[in-house]
N, C-alpha and C positions, 0 to 999 in steps of 0.2 A: 623261455620260462613261463610256466602257466600262472594265470592270475586267478585267485580264489576269492570270491565274495562270501562273507560270512554275516549273518544277520541275527541279531538277539531281539528280545521283545522290548527292552527299555534301554536307554542310553547308559545308565549306570552298570547294567549287566554286561553291556558290550565292552566297556572299559575294563571291568574286572576279568572277564574271559580272556580278552586280548593280553591283559597284563601277565595272566598266568601261562598262556600258550607261547608268548614272545619272551618269557622270563624277564619281563620288564624292559626289554630292549625294543621299543617301538616309537614310531612318530605319530602324532595325534593332530588332526585339523578339524575345524568346524565344517559341517555340511551346509549345502546351500539354504536349507530350510532353517538353519539357526538352532534348531532343537537337537539334532543328532549330530554326533562327531564320528569321525572316521579315523580308525587306528591302523597303521600299516606296519607290516614287518616281513621279513623273509624267513622262510623255513622250508620243511620238506612235507610233501603231501603225496600220499599213495606211491612212496618211493622215489619221487622226482622232486627237485627244488622248485619252490613256488613263491610267488608274491602274494601275501595275504592282505586283504582289505576287510577289517572288521567294522561293522556298523550296526545300527539298530532301527527299529521302527518305534512307535509310542503307543503300543497296544494295537487294536484293530486298524488295519489300513482302510478297510472299506466298511460300509454299513448298508443295510438293506432299507429301501424306501419305495413309496409308490412314486410312479412317474408324475410330472408337472401337475396336471388338472386334478388328479385324484388326491392331492394334498389339500384341496380347498374343501372346507367343511360344508360351505354353502352349495356348492355345484353338484355334489356327488351323493347319491343315495348310499348310505353306508352298507346296505345289502350287496352292493356291487363290489365291495373290497374282498369278499370271499373267494371270487373266481375271476370275474371280468378284468379287475384293476391290474394292469401289468406293474411288475416291480423291477427295480433296477439297483445295481450296486453303485453307490455314490462314495466318494471320499469321506471317511469318518470325520476328519478334521480338515476341511479345505485349506485353512491358514497354514497348515504344515507342508502343503504340496508334497506329500509323502511319495506319490507314484512318481512325480517328476524327479525327486531326489534319488529314489532307488534306481530309476532308469539311468540317471547321470553316473551314478557309481557303479551300476551293473554293466554298462556298455563297455564291450571289449573283454569281459571276464570269461573264463573257460568252465569254471565249475562254481556251484554255490553250496555252501553248508548252512543248513537252518538250525539256529540255536535258540529257537522259540520255546516257550515254557512247555513242559511235557504233559499237557492235559489236552482235552478235546478242543478247547478254545485255541490253544497254541498250534494244534494241527490245522485248524481253520485258517489262522493267520499265515501259516506255511504256504498254503495254496494262493492267498491274497498276495504275498510277496512274489510267488512264482509267476502269477498272472502279469505282474507288473515288469518283472526282471527278464523272463525268458525271452521275449521277442527282441531284446537288444543285446543278448549275450552271444558269444561266438557259437556257431552251429556245431554240434558234436561230429566227430569223425566216425562214420559207420555206426557201431553199436556201443560206442564209448559212453560210460556213464558220467553224467554231469551234476545230477541232483543227489545231495546227501542230507541226511538228518542226524543230528546229535542228540542223544538221550542221557539226560543228567538229573540228578535230584537236589544238588547242592552246589554252591559256588566255592568248591575247595580244589586245591591243586590236584588231589588224587582223583576226584570224580570228574573234573573237566579234562584232564589228560586221558583218562579212561574212556571217556565219551568220544574224544577225538580219534582214539585208536580203534574204536568199534562203531563206525558210522552206519546208520541203517537209511530206511528211506521214509518219507512222510506217509501218514496213513489216510488214504482218500476217504475211507468209510467214516472215520471219526469226524473228518471235516464235514462231510455231507450231513451227519447228524446234527451239527451245530447249525448248518444252513437250514435244515428242516425246522429246528426249534426257532430259529430267528423268524422264518417266514409265518409259522403258526402264530407266534406271539404278536407279530405285526398285524396280521390280517384279522385274527379273532379279537385282539385287544382294541385295535382302532375301530372296528365296526361297532362293538358294544360301547366303547367309550364315547364315540361321537354321538351315537343315538341318545343315550341316556343323558349325556351332559346338556345337549340341545334341548331335550324334552323337559328336563327337570329345571334347567336355569331359565327357561322361558316362562316357568310358572311360579318359582318360589325365590324369595328375595334373601333369605338368611341361611342358606345352605353352608356358608363359611368354607367353601372349597372351590378353587377356580376350575377344577377338572373332577369330574365324577367318573373315575377310571375303572375299567374292568381288565383284569389280567387272568389268564388260565391258571397261573400259580398265585398271584396276588390275592385273588378273591377267596380260594380255599384257606389261604393264611389268615385272612380277616375272619373267615367263618369259624376257625378254632377259637378265636378271641371272643366272638359273639356267643358261641355255644357255652363258654364258661361263664359269661355275663348272664345268660338265660338261666343257668343252673343256680347262680347265686340269687337271682330275683325270685326264682320259683321256690327257693329253699324255705321250709317251715321248721323252725327249730323244735326239738322234742326234749322234754325234761326227763332226766334219768337220775337214779340213785346209786351210790357206790358206798360199800362198807369199808371203813378204814380202821386198821387195828394197829396199836403201837404195843410192843413188849419191851420189858427192861431186863436185859441180861445183866448179870453181876459185874460191877465195876465198869460197865460200858455205857455208852449213851443209847437212848431209846432206838429200837429198830422199827421202821414203818413196813408193815406187810401188806402185800398185794392180794386182793380177794380173788380166788379162782373163778368165781362166777363173772368176774369183771364188772358188770352193771345190770340193774333191772329197771325196767320202765314203768313199774306200778308201785306207788308210794306205799301202799298197805303191805304188799309182800316185803318191801324193803324193811319196813317197820318190824315186821314179824321176824326177819332174820336178825335184826339188831336186837330184839328182845331175848331171842334164844341165845345168841352169843354172849350177851351181857350176864347171863347166869353163870357162865364159866369164869373163874377167876384166874386161870392158868391156861397157857398155851403149850401144847405138847408137841415136841419134834417127832414127826412121823418118818421122815427120811432125810439123809444128807447125801447129795451126789456131787461128784467133782468131775469136770470133763475139760480136756485140753482142746481149745478151739483155735482156729486160724482165720485171720482176716487177710484175704488175699491182696497181694501187691496189684497196683492198677495195670490194665493192658496199655500197650504202647499208645501214643497220643495221635489221634486223627483230627481233621479240621473240625468236625461237629463237636467233639468233646472239648476242644480248645475254646470254641465259640461259647459253649455252655458255661465253662469255668470263667471265662473272661466276663460274661454278663453277670453270673451269680456271685462270684467272689471278688472279682476286681472292679465290678461296676462299669464295664465298658460295653457299649453298644455292639452288636455283631459287625456293622459296617466298619466301625472305628477300630475294632480289634483286628479286622482282616487287613486293614490298610497298614496297621502297625506290623502285623506279621509279615506282610509283603516287603516292607521296608527292611525288617531284620533279614529276610531272605536275600534281598538284592545286595546287601551289605556283607553277606557271607557269614552271618551269626547263626542262622538256623537252616535247616534244609527246607525243601519246597512246602509251603504251608497249606496246599490244596490237595488232600489225600484222604481216601476213604479207608485206607489199610491200617490195621492195628497189629500187624505182624511182621517182625524183622526177618529179612531172608537170611539163610544160613551163613552167607559169606559176608554179612554186614559187620564192619569193624567197630564193635561195640566198645572194646577197650581203648581203641584210639580216641573215640569221642569222649570217653571217661577221663582219659589222661589229660585232655585239654582243661578239665575243670579242677585239677588237683591243686591249683594256687589260689582259688578264689576263698577269701576268709570265711564266707557263709557256709561253705560245705566241703572245704578242703579235707577235714578230719574224715568225714564219711567216706569221701572218694578214696582217700589214701588207704583206709581200712578195707574197702571193697577190693581195691587193686592188690593188696598184699594177701588177703584171705581168698581171693578168687570170686568172680561175679556170678550171679545166678542167670541162666538163660532167661530172657523175657517170657511171659506166659504165651501160649499160642493163641493168637487172635485171628482176625479175618483178613485174608489176603485178596484185596480187589484188583491186584494186578496193575496198579497205577504207580505210585511212589511209595517209598519207605515211609514209616510213621515220621511225624514232626520231631526232630531231633537237634539239640544245640551242636553246631559244627566248630565253633571256636570260642575261647573265653571272652568274657566282656566284663566291664565294671559298670557301676551305677553311673559314674561321671561320664563315660563314653556314651551310653544310651539315653540316660535321663528319663524321668517321669514314666509315662505310660510304656514307653519302649522297654525300660528296665523291669518293670513290673511284670510284663508278659513274657520276657526272656527268662526272668527268674522262675516264673511257674513252670515254663517248658523245660528249663534244666532241671528243676526238682523233680518233675514228673519223670524225666528220662532216668535220673538216678534211682528213683523209686522202682522203676520197671526192672533194674538189674540188682535190686536189693533183696533181701530175704523177706518172707511174709511175716506179718506181725502175729506172734503166738501168745495166748492168754489162757489162764485157767479160770473156769466159770464154775462157781460154787452155787448150787440151789438147795435151800433148806425148806422142807415143806412142814407147815404147822397145821394143827387142828385146834380150833377154839370151840368147845362144844361140837355139834355136828358139822360145822362149816370148816372148809379148807383154805388155807392162806399160804403164800410163798414168799420167799425173799431170795434175791439173786445178787451175787457179788462178783466181780471180775478182778483178777490180779494179772498184770502183764508179766509174762515170763521172758520173752524176747520181743523188744519193740520193732525190729526189722524196719521196713520202709518208713514207719511212722516217725522215725528220727528225721528224715529229710522232708516228710510232709506232715507237720506236727498237727495240722487240723483234722487228720484222719485218726489221730491217736485215741485209744480207749480212754473214756473219761475216768478220772480218779473218783473212786467210790469209797464210802465208808467201809472199812473191812469188816466182815461178818465175824461173830464171836465163834470160838471153837466149840462145838457141840456134837453130841451123838444121838441117835435114835433113842427115844423115851425120855429125853431130858425135858424138864418143865421150866417155864419162864413165867413170872407174874405178868398179867395183862396190865399195861399202864392205863391205856384208854381204848375205848371202841366207840366210833361215831358214824353217823350217817351223813355223806356229803351230797348236796342236791347240785347237779350240774345240767348243762344243756348241750345238745349237739350244735355244732357250729358250721356255717356254710363254708364251701371251698373259697379260696381267695382268687383274685384275678390271676390269669396266667402271667408267669415270669417269662422274659425272653428265653430263659434256659428251657423252661417246660415247653414253650412254643417251637423251639429248635428240635427237641426230642419228638414232638408230635409230627413236625414236617418230615423228619428222617423216617420215621416209623411208616408214614403213609406214602412216602416217595414223592413228596411235593418239592420240587426244586433239587438243585445238586449241592454238593458242599460249597461250590463257588457262588451259586445264585441265592442261597438261603438268606445271607445277610441283606441282599438287595431287595428281596420281597418284603422282609421285615421293615426295612428302611422306608420302602414305598407306602406301606400302609400308615406309617407315622407322617410322612410328608404330605399325603393327601387329606390329613386330618380325619382319618377313620378310626385311629386309636391315638391315645396320649400315653407317654411314659410316665407312670407315677413313681412314688419312692419305692426303693427295692427293685427297680426295673420291671415293674408289673405293667402290663399293657391293658388299659381300660378303654373299651370302645366309646366312641363319641355317638351322639344321637344319629348322625348321618351314617356312621358304619353299621349301627344296629338296624336302622330302617333298610339300608341296602340289602344286608344279609336276609332279614325277615322277608323282604320282597322276592329275593331269589328263591328262598324256600317255598313261597306261596306260589310262584309261577313254575319254577323248574329247579328242584332241589340239586340236580346234578351239576348246575352251574357253580355251586358253592361247596358241594361235597368233594372230598379228596379223590373219590374213586375214579372220576374219568380222567383227571390229570395224571394220576398214578399210572393208568393204562397207557396213556399217551407217552409218558416217560420211558415205560418198558419197551414201547415200539421204537423210540428213539435210540435206546440202548442197543436194540436188535440191529438198527441201521449202522451203529458204530461197529458192531461185530461182524457186519457183512451178512447178516442173516435174514434182512427184510429189505425190501425195495423202497428206495427213497421217494419216487413218484408216487407209489401206491400208498404209502403211509400218509403222505401229505394230502393226497386227494381224498382218501377215506376220512381223515381227521376233520378236514375242512367241510366235507359234505355233512358230517354229523353236527358240527357247530353251526353251519348255515341253516340247517332245519331248526336247531335250537333258537337261533337268532330270530327267524320269522316268527316262531311261536312266542318268543319273548315280546316282540314288537306288538303282536296281536293282543298279548295279555298284560300290557303294560298298565293298565287300569288298576290291576291288583296291587302293584306296588305304589301306584299313585294315591290309593286310599290310605296306605300307611304314611305317606309323605304328608299328606294333608293334615294328619293328627299332629304331626311334630313340627312342621314348618309353615311360615306365614306366606301367603300369596304375595306376588310381586306388588299389587295394589296396596297392600297393607303395610308394606315395609318402606323403610327410608323416609327422608324428610324433604319437602318441597325445596327446590333449588333454583332451577331456570325454566323460562317459558319455552313451550313446544311452538315451532314455527307454523304448524298445521292448525292447531285448535286454540293456540294462544293461552292455554291453561298451563299451570305449573306442573313440570315434570318432577318426579321424586328421585333423589340420589340415593342409591343403595350402597352403602359402604362396604358391606360383607363381600369378600372375594368371590368372583371378579367383580370390582366395582363397576357400576353402570347406571344409566338413567332410564326411567321407565315413565311413559306417558299412559296412565290408566284410561284416559278418555279415548285416544287412538289405538290403545293396546299395542304400542310399539315399545321396543327396548333398544337402547343404543349404548354399544360398548364404549369404554373410556380407557385412556392410558392407565396402566397399573402402577403399583409401588410409588405412590405419591399422594398428595393432597389435591382435592378439587374444590374450587370455590367460584362463585359467580364473578364475571369479569365486567364490572362497571355497568351492567345491564346493557352493554352494547350488542348489537344484533348482526348477524351474517347478511350481506347485501344480496346473497343469492337465494336464501330460503327463509329468512326472518327467524330463525332460531336464535335464542340468546346465547352468547358466547360463554364458555367457562375457561377458567385458568387452571392448568396443571402445574404443580410445583413438587420438585423433589427436596425441597428444604432451603434454607437461607444460603448453604454453601453449594447448592446444586443448580439444576437447570429449571426454568419455567417458561411456558408458552401458552398462549390462548388457543382455543380450538372451537370449531363448530360441531355440536354433537351429530348433526346430519351429515355434513361433508366428511367428517371422520369416519362414518360408516359407509357413505355412499359417494366416493370421490367424484368432484363435479368436472374435472378436466382429464383429458385422455392421458396426459403425462403424469397424473397422480395415482397413488395406490391406496387401498384401504388403510386406515391407521395413521394418516398424516394430518398433523395440526396446521394452524395458520402460518407457522414458520416453514412450511414446505409447499404452501398453497401458491399457485402461479396465477392467481387473479390479478389482472393488470393494474386495477385502481384501488382495491380494497386496502384501507390504511394499516391493516394488521398483517398483510401478506408478504410473502418473501420478496416480491417484486418491489415493494415500498421499504421494507426493513433489512433486506440482505445487504451486507457490506463487502465481503470479499470471500475468496475460496479458503476452506479451512486449511491451517498450516500442517495438519497431520494426516487426515484421511483424504481419499481420492475424490469423493463426489460431494462432500459436505460443503455447505455454505455458512459463514459466521453471520448470525442474525442478530440484530439489536433487540435486547430484552427491554421493552419501553416501560415495563412495570418495575424495573429494578432500582430506579433512582432512590436515594442520592448515591447508593453504591452501585453505579452503572456497570453493565456487562453486556458482552455479546457471546452468544453460544452457538456452537456448530449444531446444525439441524440433523446430523447423522451420528456423529460420535459424541463423547463426552468432554470435548475440549471447551473451556470457558475462558474468555478473556476479559479481566476486570479493568476498567479504565475510567478516567475522569471523575474520581471520587468527589462528592460534595458538589458536582456541577448542578446548576439549576435546571437546565434543559440540554438534552442531547437529541439531535434530529439527523436523519439520513438525507443528504443533499441528492439532488437530481444529477450533479456533475460526477465526473469520475477522474481518477488520478491518471496523469500523463505517464508516469513510471509503470505502474502495475495494474491499472485498469481497475482497481477497487473503487467503491463509491467513497466520495468524501463525506465527512461528517462535520456538522455545525454544532459547536459546544458554547453554552452560555454559562458563566460562573458568576456567583455573588461577589460583589466588590471585595468584601472582608476576607473571603476565602480563596481568592483567585490564585492558582499557581502559575498563571501565564506571565511572561516577561513584561516589564514596565506597567504592572498592575491592569493590564488589559483584562476585559471581562468576556470577550467574544473572540473565537477563532475558528477558522474552517480549514480543514486539511485531511490528509490521508493517514489513517491510523497506523499503516505499515511504514510509510515513508517519510512523514513529516518530522523534522527534527524537534519541533516544539512539543509534539505529542510523545516523544520517544520515552520520557521518564514516567509518563502517566499510564503506561499499559503494561499489564502483567498476565502471563499465561498460566492457567491452572487446569485441573481436571475436575469434573463434577464429582462431589463427595459421594453421592449414591450411584454406583455404577449399575447399569443394567447388565445382566449376564452377557448379552450380545456386544456390548460396548466395552472393549479393552483398549484403553488409550495406548497408542504406539509410543515409540521413544523419541518422538519429535524430530526425526532426522530430515523429514521432508522440508524443502525451503518454503518460506511464507510467500506464496504466490498471490497474484491478484486473482480475481474471481474467474478469470478465464471466461467461459461461456455462461457468465455471471448472472447479474442480479435480475434485470428486467428482460422478459421474453422479447420485448420490442427493442431491446438495446442494440449495441453494435454487433455485426455478425462475425467480424474478424478481429477479436481482441488482440492487443499488442503481446508479444512474448515478453515475459519479464526480463529486465536487464540483469547482468551478472551482479550489479550493485545489490540486487535483492537479497542474495545470499548473505551478504554482510549485514544488511538491515534486519534480517530475520534472526541473526545470532542472539539478539538480546530476548528474543521471543521464545527460545527453546531452552 
């Protein structure tokens, strides 16, 4: 019997697809990486009985990065990143060990069916999966086919079974176009970002952004926002005048008439028109016309339109809206949410999708009426050849989806029902009047058939006052006629919806990446999201764009990226050579980069006007070890210390507070120590600004504080304050936080584990002796007589934190309140071991193995 491995893009999709194909008759187990499950069942494949194993990845398996040394900002000239720097594919999330997991599951399989999402990124992941699995699969006999690709647009029984019966092959060209985009974005983005970040952060202290990034898509996106800002700033309001007349039909309320000239910009001429019309006491009807007009139903829904509406009407950012849409898709409520198509294929089961909605109280009546009277074919839209438009695939209730999920689903459903509804028809009546020589008009609309506006009431024709019945030649008394003074107003800041429209029009990004680019410019502090989801550029965003315009406008204009996107699409269609496109584009940007570096003074002049130099920002904090003058602490991101006398800048740990540490100095370089803290419930440790940036010992890396310093005698070092190996992570050591009294604690110097102990103790010291059981350092504790928890009212005790029964009730394990993104605390399954190759470099070379008793002693710890 053949074994068939099947791989989906997410664990929830794997489960749904396996459930459909096995008709619910499957066994499931967790994979070795804990994140993915494997669902197994027996069925038939290509006419033979087969054993199926359905599993998944978690998005991309691999990611592109530079090899080792080229990841160092200090050692490599950014210009080398365009061609010299070799790249390699690394595991996207090493913690998931996805390659190993795929190989374990793929070993001994005969065929593979790829159920990755059907877009370019999905095709790319197909080949990442194949690279991992093919070497361990059984070799094919002769020309036997072993690789299959499933094409589907929704997680419904029909669509999934149909995909299984019509398996194709993965598309190498589409995968290559994604590889090309990844490499271009990596090389171009990193080169420009590294250069401008180092250049400007070395000069200015209040940029308020830890990274001054450049992206081939991100920068033109910011350009649109700044262009609108410039229009607002340069706008000069003009005064104009409008003539407004009101006439009084019999028994009816006054009618306001619109002037045919609309407006005039000259006060005296406006006054002249007012004087002429004031002489006439009556308004004469010159003509009455009635026209039946149609408001067309919407085109079927694609990604860009969904994101626009989500931002403008539902108040959801594009990134958030996309995440919700993906969740609705994986749960089977809607079809694939990434599509450029607005045209339903002829064979699409519109009635089937509509029947699903027949019982929802919000639109049941409309749906039943459509089903009984017959639906309208949706309007002919654009067919991009990817996926059908976004369509609701099964019924849902507000209770099921909740909050934003329901609001987005409701809009998608209403939009779908509207596409198969009738157009809205209304009768427009236009009455033309003359008052003296001047012409005025009045327009009224009456809905004759609401059509799709019943289900999308926000598109309905506004209710207007009905016009009086009149004929040509009728006269009405003029109630009043007056001159209104008004001013032209500037445009408003771009809304996210308008920005999405501009990005689509100019070919910046794809339907999948547009939300990411908009999110990036917000994260980098280049724009802020104001009320009404309007994007207002910050000082930094404005100066950057003006600087690019000054040096090389093509860096910020959409033209060059749009041309690159077209080339990438040609690679996907097999009409352009991957290597040639890559080489040609990198060559253009390399020349642009060299010109940018040579002309950076132009942008610097703009920066000088808006930002303060390092020497003028920050407040004096600690003394420099070289000149013994005070260095200034710059709080704006990225926080750092700057010595204006030596003209040196020292980076500091981020996302916490920095203060002077008792005016103590480092024994190696005489710099005053500072204390970093993440808050009362978090970690804190002292550090020397110089050692943090220039590691003094071979076994230390840049960015290590005193809690990782291997100095043999310094009172703040790991050697003197280290207690034992961390109970959760592999390499961490639990270090006494000597500033934490009276709520004493020790914290791991690698992960976010914190151990609270000996509350209200007067003194806690790390002893030179070690525990016989687990090799951890012993701790000497002094309590005040009044508050001592020790037996027999003793005030002093020396023992092991892990093994001493006296200390057992005085120790409590926690996790730091403020987690760094890199520090995800584990589940505490590892045993509380001694420090192993522990505390002091000069200590024992052969530490004892912990005894079995340690497992039991660690139980209270976890």
